N, C-alpha and C positions, 0 to 999 in steps of 0.2 A: 361354461362361461361363454356368452355370446360375443360375437365380434364387435358388437356395438357397446358392450359394457366397458366401463373404464377399468384399467388395470388397478390392482389393489396391493398396497404395501403399508407397513407400519414403520415410522421413523422414530428411533429412540436416540436422541442427541443430547449434547451438553458439553460442559467444559471438561478438559482433561483431568483425570483423577477422581471423577465423581462415581465411578463404578458402573458405567453404562454397559460395558462388555459382559460383566458377570451377570447382570440382570437380564440382558438380552439372551445370553446363553441359556439361562434357566427357562425362559419363556419359549425359546425356539425348540428346545428339547421336548417340552410338553406338547407343542403343536406340530412337531415333526416337520419343521421348515428350515430354511437356510438363513444365514446371516450375511448381509451385504455390507462390507466395510466401507464406511464413508470417511476415509482418512487419506489425505493427499500424500502421506509418506509411506503408508503401508502397501501401496501399489508397487513399491520398489523391492526387488529381491536383494537380500543381504542386510536390509535395515530391519532387524528383528527385535533386538533388545530395546533400543532407544525409542521405538515406535509402539512398544507394548503389544506387539503382534501376538495373535492367539498361538498358544503352544501347540505342539503336535498332538498332545492328549486332548486338548479342547477341540482341535480340528477333527479329531477322530470321533468325538461325541456329536458335533454339529458341523455340517459343511459350511465353510467360510468362503465367500466369493469376494473378488476384487482385492485380494492380497497377492503379493508376488506376481504381479501382472507383467512387469517389464524390468529390464536391467537399468541400473542407475545412469547409464550413458544416454538413455532416452529421457524425454520429459513428457509427462502426462499433464492434462489440464482438466478443467471442470467439464467441458463438453464431451471429451473422450470418456470420462467416467460416467457421465449421465447417460450417454448412449449405451454403454455396456450394462449399466444398472437396469435400464429399461428392458433390455433383452432378457436379462435374468428374471426380472419380475414377471414378464410375459410367460416365460418357460415354467416358472413355479405356479402361476395362476392356472395354466393349462392343466396342471396336475392337481388342481384343487387346493393349492397351498398359498399362504400369504407370507412372503418373506419379510424379514425385519432388517431395516437399514439402521446401522449403529455406528456412531462416530462423532467427531467434533468439527469436521470441515464444512462450515456452513455454506460456503459458496458452491461446493459440490452438490449439496442437497438442493440449493436454490436452482441450480442449473437443471436438475431433474424435475422439480415441482413447478418452476416458472418458465424455464427455457431462457435462452440468452439471445438478444439481438447481437449479431456478429459485427460489432463496430470495429473497423480496422484500427490498428495502433496509430498513435499520434506520430506525425513526422518528427524526425530527430531534430532537436534544437528549437522546436517551435514553442514549447513551454517556457524555455529559458528566455526566448525573445519577448514573450508577453509579460513575463515576470519583470524583465528589465524595463519594459514599457510602463508597467504599473508603478515601479519605483520612481520613474521620471514624471509621469503625468497623473498618477492616482487611479484608484479603482473606478470612480465615476466615468473617467475617460474610456476605460475598457468596456464599461457598461454601454456607453454610447456606440462603440464599435460593434458590440454584440447585437444591439438593436437593429443595426443595418443589415445583418446577415441572418438573425434568428430572433425576430420580434416576439414570437410566442414565448420563447425561453426568457428573454429579457424582461418581459412583463411579470414573470413569476419570481424573478430574483431581486433581492434587495441591492441597492447601489453599492453596499460594502461587502457583498458576498464574493470576495476575490477568487477563491478557489473554483467555485462553480462557474463564474463568469469566464475565467481562463479556460476551464474545461470546455465550455461551449464554443469559444473561439478556436481552440485547438482542434476540436472535432470537425468544425466546419472547414477550416483550412486544410485538414488532412483528408477529408472524405468528399468535400464539395456538397455535403448534405447537412442541414441544420440538426443539432442534437435533439430538438423537439420532435422532429420526424422520426429519429431513431427511437425516441421514447414511445411514440405512437406504435411503431413496429413491435416494441417490447410488449406493450399492452395486448396486442393481438396474439403474440406468441404465448403470453401467460394464459390467456383465455383458452387457447388450444391445448396447452399443457394440462390445465385443470380439467378440461373435458375428457382427456384421455387417461388421466391417472388420479386415483383417489388415495391419498397418502396422509392420514392424520399424523401430526407431529407431536411428540411428547418430549419435553425438555427436562432432564433430570437435574435437580437442584440439591446442593449440599451446603450447609452453613459455612460461611467464609472461613472461620477459624479452623473448622474440621478439614476443609479442603486444603488449606495452607499446610497443615500437618501431614495430610496424606501425600501431597506433592513432594515434600521433603523426604518422607519415608520411602516413597517409591523411587525417587532419584537415587538414594543410597542403595536400595535393593538392586536397581539396574546396574549400578557400578559393581556391586558384588557378583553379579551374573556375568560380568565380562564386557560391559558396554565399551570400555576404553579400547579393547582389542577390536571391536567393531568399528570404532572411529578411526583407529590406526589403518584398518583395511580401506576405509573410505578415503582417507588421506592419500594412500598409496596409488589410487586410481588417477590422480592428477586432474580431477574435474575442475572446470572453471569456477571461480568464486561466485559467479552469478547463478549457478545451478541451484534450484530450490533446495536440494538435499544439503547443500553446503551452508545454507542459511537456516536450517531447521533448528528449532529451540532445543537446547541441550547439546546437540551435535556441534553447533557453532562455538559454544564455550569450550568444549573439550578439544576442538580443533585449535582454538587459541592457545590452549595449554601445550599441545603437541608442536605448535609452531614457535613456542618459547615466549609467548606474550603474557602468560599467566602461570602461577603455580597451580598444582593440581587442586589444592584446597580452595584457591580463589575461583578456579574454573567450576568446581562443584557448587560453591555458593552462588556464583553468578548464574549458573545453569538453573538452580532452584529458583532464584529471583526472577529470571526470565520466564520460567515456566509458570510461576504464579501470575506474572503480568499477562502472559498469553491466556491463561485461564480467565482472567478478568475481562480481557477483550472478547473471548468467546461468549461469556455470559452476557455481556452487553450486546453483542451481535444477535444472539438468539432472542433476547428481549425485544430488540428493535425490528428484526427482520422476519420473525415468525409470530405475528400478532394473533393468529388463530390457534397457536399451540397450547397444549395443556402443560403447565409447569407443576412440579411437585417432587416429593421425595420418593424413595424406592417403593415403599408400601403402597402409597396412593397411586403411583403410576402403574404399578403391577396390576392393581385392580382395574384401572381405566383401560389398559391394554387388553386384559382378559375379557373385559366387557365388550370391547370393539371386535375382537376376534370371535367372540361368541356370537355376536350379531351376524357376522359374515358367514360363520359356519351354518347358521340356521337359514341362510339365504337372504339376509337383510341387506 
């Protein structure tokens, strides 16, 4: 592989419970390559059952990367993951292999395939200030303020687009730089990312009714595997409520039970409901954010992925 050639990887993504991991495992075994977990919770050591982390037997069959990367006292983000994933892809490609990225954290995948403009966080209290201003004077007034500091963005936004107008004002006040310029920077970063990485995206789809049943069944199975003990361990660490793992779907509902806010049956039902809603959000995200992706069921995606890998094996 020449230095000028883009890196190559396959991304198999989709909602939780669709069976992505099992399909990816089969394909990775056939092509003797590794799996790169694209899951924002699987990077943490100790969160095994509730994140459906690959078993020791599965890890013995196929090497799994980007799981158990850090202790829960630390916090990973999309950029850390993307940088690590790119290094692994490069290492695999040097050996003539194409790794498979598998998971459901869309923002992690986007950080890899598109890159991120590193917009600093909004100043504390700024959003609340503009929300109060909107209540007093209305959104058109905020649009007028935006026009004074970011005319390009204001031209693209409707007078009633409150959230995006406030976002534009907050970014300008926080960074001293119009959001429209940050967007231009993002476009350049995306072009560079696409030039250095070729990563076809395949989105696994399962009929809604079937997925709902799978989610409920899997939740019960994880409870039988000792998930509650895992959550008890997590609670014992005394992490702040703002930590991402404390707000993870399923964990949050079981923590509510341990803290006396719910009965166990209520926590399980709430956890199943929350997981179904999460899956719906994931499906929507992948439909909207991966316009070039190939969507389909297990059989059709297996064929598409085999076809793509076959082309690359022949040097295409």
